[in-house]
C-alpha positions as CSV (number, residue, x, y, z in Angstrom):
1,M,0.0,0.0,0.0
2,W,1.4,3.3,-0.9
3,N,0.7,5.4,2.4
4,R,2.2,8.4,3.2
5,L,4.8,7.0,5.6
6,S,5.9,4.5,3.0
7,I,6.3,7.6,0.6
8,L,8.2,9.3,3.0
9,A,11.1,6.6,3.5
10,L,11.4,6.1,-0.5
11,G,11.6,9.4,-0.9
12,A,14.3,10.2,1.9
13,A,16.3,7.1,0.4
14,L,15.9,8.6,-3.1
15,V,17.2,11.8,-2.0
16,G,19.9,10.5,-0.1
17,L,21.0,8.2,-3.1
18,G,21.1,11.1,-5.3
19,A,23.1,13.3,-3.0
20,S,25.6,10.2,-2.4
21,I,25.7,9.7,-6.4
22,A,26.7,13.6,-6.9
23,S,29.2,13.3,-4.2
24,A,30.8,10.0,-5.8
25,I,31.2,11.9,-9.0
26,D,32.9,14.6,-7.2
27,D,35.2,11.9,-5.4
28,L,35.9,9.8,-8.5
29,G,36.2,12.8,-11.2
30,P,39.2,15.1,-11.8
31,A,37.4,18.0,-10.3
32,L,34.5,19.1,-8.0
33,T,31.5,19.4,-10.3
34,F,28.4,19.4,-7.8
35,C,30.2,20.6,-4.3
36,A,33.2,23.0,-5.0
37,E,32.8,25.3,-2.1
38,T,35.0,25.7,0.8
39,G,33.4,23.9,3.4
40,C,32.9,20.9,0.9
41,Q,36.8,20.9,0.1
42,A,37.4,20.9,3.8
43,V,35.2,17.9,4.4
44,K,36.3,16.0,1.5
45,E,40.1,17.0,2.2
46,S,39.8,15.3,5.9
47,W,40.4,11.7,7.1
48,W,36.5,11.0,7.4
49,A,35.9,11.2,3.6
50,R,37.9,8.3,3.0
51,P,38.4,6.2,5.9
52,F,40.8,3.5,5.4
53,G,40.8,4.6,1.7
54,I,37.3,3.9,0.9
55,P,35.5,7.2,0.3
56,M,32.4,7.8,2.3
57,S,30.2,8.7,-0.9
58,I,30.5,4.9,-2.2
59,V,29.6,3.7,1.1
60,G,26.6,6.1,0.8
61,V,25.5,5.0,-2.9
62,L,25.7,1.7,-1.6
63,Y,23.7,2.3,1.6
64,F,21.2,4.2,0.1
65,A,20.7,2.0,-3.0
66,T,20.1,-1.1,-0.5
67,M,17.4,0.9,1.4
68,V,15.7,1.8,-2.0
69,G,15.6,-1.9,-3.0
70,L,14.1,-2.9,0.4
71,S,11.4,-0.3,0.1
72,F,10.0,-3.0,-2.4
73,V,10.9,-5.9,-0.4
74,N,9.4,-7.4,2.6
75,Q,11.9,-7.5,4.8
76,P,11.1,-5.6,7.8
77,R,13.6,-6.5,10.2
78,L,16.7,-5.8,7.9
79,R,15.0,-2.8,6.7
80,I,14.6,-1.5,10.3
81,A,18.1,-2.5,11.5
82,L,19.5,-0.8,8.5
83,G,17.5,2.2,8.6
84,I,18.4,2.8,12.4
85,A,22.2,2.1,11.9
86,G,22.4,4.4,9.1
87,A,20.7,7.2,11.0
88,A,23.1,6.7,13.9
89,W,25.9,6.8,11.5
90,A,24.7,9.6,9.7
91,G,24.0,11.7,13.4
92,F,27.7,10.9,14.1
93,L,28.8,12.5,10.8
94,I,26.9,15.7,11.2
95,I,28.5,15.8,14.7
96,L,32.4,15.2,13.2
97,Q,31.6,18.1,10.5
98,A,30.5,20.5,13.4
99,F,32.9,19.9,16.0
100,V,36.0,18.2,14.4
101,I,36.1,19.2,10.9
102,E,34.2,22.4,11.5
103,A,33.1,22.7,8.1
104,W,30.0,21.8,6.2
105,C,29.5,20.1,3.1
106,K,26.2,20.7,1.2
107,L,25.6,17.3,-0.1
108,C,26.5,15.8,3.1
109,M,23.8,17.9,4.5
110,I,21.3,16.5,2.4
111,A,22.5,13.1,2.5
112,D,22.7,12.7,6.3
113,P,19.5,14.3,7.1
114,S,17.8,11.8,4.8
115,A,19.7,9.3,6.4
116,I,18.1,10.1,9.5
117,V,14.5,10.8,8.1
118,L,14.8,7.3,6.5
119,G,15.9,5.6,9.6
120,I,12.9,7.2,11.8
121,T,10.0,6.6,9.2
122,V,11.2,2.6,8.9
123,A,11.4,2.7,12.8
124,I,8.1,3.8,13.4
125,G,6.3,1.7,10.6
126,A,6.9,2.6,7.0
127,S,5.7,-0.4,5.2
128,T,7.0,-1.7,1.9
129,V,5.4,-0.2,-1.3
130,P,3.8,-2.5,-4.0
131,R,6.0,-3.2,-7.2
132,D,3.1,-1.7,-9.4
133,R,3.6,0.8,-12.5
134,R,4.1,3.4,-10.0
135,A,7.2,2.1,-8.7
136,L,9.0,2.7,-12.0
137,L,8.6,6.5,-11.0
138,A,11.6,6.0,-8.5
139,L,14.1,5.8,-11.7
140,P,13.1,9.4,-13.2
141,A,12.4,10.6,-9.6
142,L,16.3,9.8,-9.2
143,A,17.6,11.5,-12.0
144,A,15.7,14.5,-11.5
145,I,17.0,14.5,-8.1
146,V,20.6,14.4,-9.3
147,L,19.9,17.0,-12.0
148,G,18.2,19.1,-9.4
149,L,21.4,19.0,-7.3
150,A,23.6,19.9,-10.3
151,M,21.3,22.9,-10.9
152,W,21.6,23.8,-7.3
153,S,25.1,23.8,-6.7
154,K,26.5,25.0,-10.1
155,P,29.1,27.2,-9.3
156,P,28.9,30.7,-10.1
157,G,30.7,32.5,-13.0
158,L,34.2,33.4,-12.6
159,P,34.5,36.7,-10.5
160,A,34.9,40.1,-12.5
161,A,38.3,41.5,-12.9
162,P,38.7,44.5,-10.9
163,S,39.4,47.8,-12.7
164,D,43.1,48.4,-11.3
165,T,43.9,44.5,-12.4
166,P,47.3,44.9,-14.2
167,E,47.5,44.4,-17.7
168,F,50.1,41.6,-17.2
169,V,47.6,39.9,-15.0
170,L,44.9,39.9,-17.6
171,K,47.2,38.5,-20.3
172,A,48.4,35.7,-18.3
173,Q,44.8,34.3,-17.8
174,T,44.0,31.0,-19.8
175,K,40.7,29.0,-20.1
176,E,42.5,26.0,-19.5
177,A,43.6,26.7,-15.7
178,V,43.7,28.9,-12.9
179,T,46.4,31.5,-13.1
180,I,48.6,32.7,-10.3
181,V,51.0,35.3,-10.9
182,E,53.5,35.5,-8.1
183,L,55.7,38.6,-7.6
184,V,58.5,37.4,-5.6
185,D,61.8,38.2,-4.0
186,F,63.5,35.1,-3.4
187,E,65.5,36.4,-0.2
188,C,62.4,37.7,1.3
189,P,61.2,35.7,4.3
190,F,57.4,36.4,3.7
191,C,57.8,35.3,0.2
192,R,59.2,32.1,1.6
193,E,56.7,31.4,3.9
194,M,53.9,32.1,1.3
195,Q,55.6,29.8,-1.0
196,K,55.4,27.0,1.4
197,R,51.4,27.6,2.0
198,L,51.1,27.9,-1.7
199,D,52.9,24.4,-2.3
200,E,50.8,22.9,0.0
201,A,47.5,24.4,-1.3
202,L,48.5,22.9,-4.7
203,T,48.6,19.6,-3.4
204,L,44.9,19.8,-2.2
205,T,43.3,21.5,-4.8
206,K,41.5,19.6,-7.4
207,V,41.6,22.3,-10.0
208,P,44.2,22.9,-12.7
209,V,46.8,25.8,-11.7
210,R,49.4,27.1,-13.7
211,V,52.1,29.5,-11.8
212,V,53.6,32.5,-13.5
213,R,56.2,34.4,-11.5
214,K,57.4,38.3,-11.7
215,M,60.9,39.0,-10.3
216,V,60.7,41.9,-7.9
217,P,64.3,42.0,-5.8
218,L,64.0,44.5,-3.0
219,P,67.0,46.5,-2.7
220,N,67.5,45.9,1.0
221,H,67.9,42.3,0.1
222,K,71.7,41.9,-1.3
223,N,71.2,38.4,-2.8
224,A,67.5,39.3,-4.3
225,V,68.9,40.4,-7.6
226,P,71.4,37.3,-8.2
227,A,68.7,35.0,-7.6
228,A,66.3,36.9,-9.8
229,L,68.5,37.0,-12.5
230,A,69.4,33.2,-12.1
231,W,65.8,32.2,-12.4
232,A,65.4,34.4,-15.3
233,A,68.2,32.6,-17.3
234,V,67.2,29.2,-16.2
235,E,63.6,29.9,-16.9
236,M,64.8,30.6,-20.5
237,Q,66.1,26.9,-20.5
238,G,62.6,25.7,-19.5
239,K,63.8,24.7,-15.9
240,G,62.1,28.1,-14.4
241,E,59.8,26.1,-11.9
242,A,62.8,23.5,-10.9
243,M,65.0,26.6,-10.3
244,A,62.5,28.7,-8.1
245,R,61.9,25.6,-5.5
246,A,65.8,25.2,-5.6
247,L,66.1,29.2,-4.8
248,F,63.5,28.8,-2.4
249,A,64.9,25.7,-0.4
250,A,68.3,27.6,-0.3
251,E,69.8,29.8,2.6
252,P,69.4,33.3,1.9
253,E,73.4,33.6,2.4
254,N,73.9,31.2,-0.3
255,L,72.3,33.4,-3.2
256,T,75.1,34.8,-4.3
257,A,76.1,35.1,-8.0
258,Y,78.4,32.0,-7.4
259,G,75.9,30.3,-5.1
260,V,73.0,30.7,-7.7
261,E,75.1,29.5,-10.5
262,R,76.0,26.4,-8.7
263,I,72.5,25.5,-7.9
264,A,71.8,26.1,-11.5
265,E,74.6,23.6,-12.3
266,K,73.0,20.9,-10.2
267,L,69.6,21.2,-12.4
268,G,71.7,20.3,-14.9
269,V,71.3,23.6,-17.4
270,D,73.5,24.5,-19.9
271,L,76.2,26.9,-18.0
272,A,77.6,28.6,-21.4
273,K,73.8,29.5,-22.5
274,Y,73.1,30.4,-18.7
275,R,75.9,33.0,-18.7
276,S,75.4,34.3,-22.2
277,D,71.5,34.9,-21.3
278,I,72.1,37.1,-18.3
279,P,72.1,40.1,-20.2
280,A,68.4,39.1,-21.3
281,A,67.4,38.0,-17.8
282,I,68.7,41.8,-16.5
283,E,66.2,43.1,-19.2
284,R,63.4,40.8,-18.1
285,V,64.0,41.5,-14.5
286,K,63.8,45.2,-15.3
287,V,60.3,44.8,-17.1
288,D,59.2,42.8,-14.0
289,V,60.1,45.4,-11.5
290,N,58.6,48.4,-13.8
291,E,55.3,46.4,-14.0
292,A,55.2,45.9,-10.3
293,H,55.6,49.8,-9.9
294,A,53.1,50.5,-12.3
295,A,50.7,48.1,-10.8
296,K,51.4,50.0,-7.2
297,V,52.7,46.7,-5.7
298,T,54.4,47.9,-2.5
299,A,54.7,44.8,-0.4
300,L,55.8,41.2,-1.1
301,P,54.8,38.9,-1.5
302,T,51.9,39.8,-3.9
303,L,49.7,37.1,-5.4
304,F,47.5,37.4,-8.4
305,I,45.0,34.4,-8.0
306,G,43.2,34.6,-11.0
307,T,42.4,38.4,-11.1
308,A,42.2,38.8,-7.3
309,R,44.9,40.7,-5.6
310,H,46.6,39.2,-2.3
311,T,49.2,41.3,-0.4
312,G,51.5,39.5,2.4
313,A,51.6,36.1,3.8
314,E,48.0,36.6,5.5
315,L,46.2,33.9,3.4
316,T,46.4,30.3,5.1
317,V,46.4,27.2,2.9
318,E,42.6,26.6,3.4
319,Q,42.1,30.1,2.3
320,L,44.5,29.7,-0.6
321,V,42.5,26.6,-1.8
322,A,39.3,28.6,-1.6
323,E,40.7,31.4,-3.5
324,I,42.0,28.8,-6.4
325,A,38.4,27.2,-6.4
326,K,36.8,30.6,-7.2
327,Y,38.4,30.9,-10.5
328,D,38.2,27.5,-11.8
329,P,37.7,28.5,-15.8
330,R,35.8,24.9,-16.7
């Protein structure tokens, strides 16, 4: 018999299954599709999202699919046991998000309450529903739920570029990845601190990112110019990223002209070409410094994530991940 309690139980199971399918697509896909907000990322990056390497979304799909199936099969004891167990686990997951992870995933906050509603309804007597033609409506209902979640959680368009965005930042943007333009001084301690956080953020984000560096050696750092020139010369040989990491890792007092050449040598660059490219590197650094001055860059590090300017090392790893997600061009 299709009574209200039975329909509510089946509806809760279908909603939970739809949310779990959407979450599984995010977990197994190359990038977040349904839930790309800061809280969603924080939850998915926690240990509880993949206990023992098993995505909780897959567990959710299996659980809710089983409960949908049991809505049409006369197994009341099994259904009640699974319903109560699922509701208890969902309550535990909500508590985890509130007090341990301290972040909220939108899809989880659909699936978990659905499990609680499902557990309550089967515990108080929701019966099985007849396997008649009306049961076939469960499939289009599930598809509509997933489609509705996709439309509801569709990320907003890219933020508009501020009117004072420098031209070199606008030109660096691409449709394939989030572009981070980093204005740095390899001797600057704050630049070094920010680089550590940025490296960690890049390992956590599921968004494709490209980093474009601009050299802004500060006059009060005696080894900043040799390091900047070395990076520019090595970048001409296609090893700029490796050189940047090596320069950030080196002790500041070792960033002399001799020291940076030794670093370049360890990276296997052509030293003859490296030395011959120094005049071109000087011009490159001059251009970068002039562009920084024109853009009114007054402190380092300065990052442009997409077209948003961030000055200083105030951004945490979590904030960097969230800012990067905002500018996902896909």
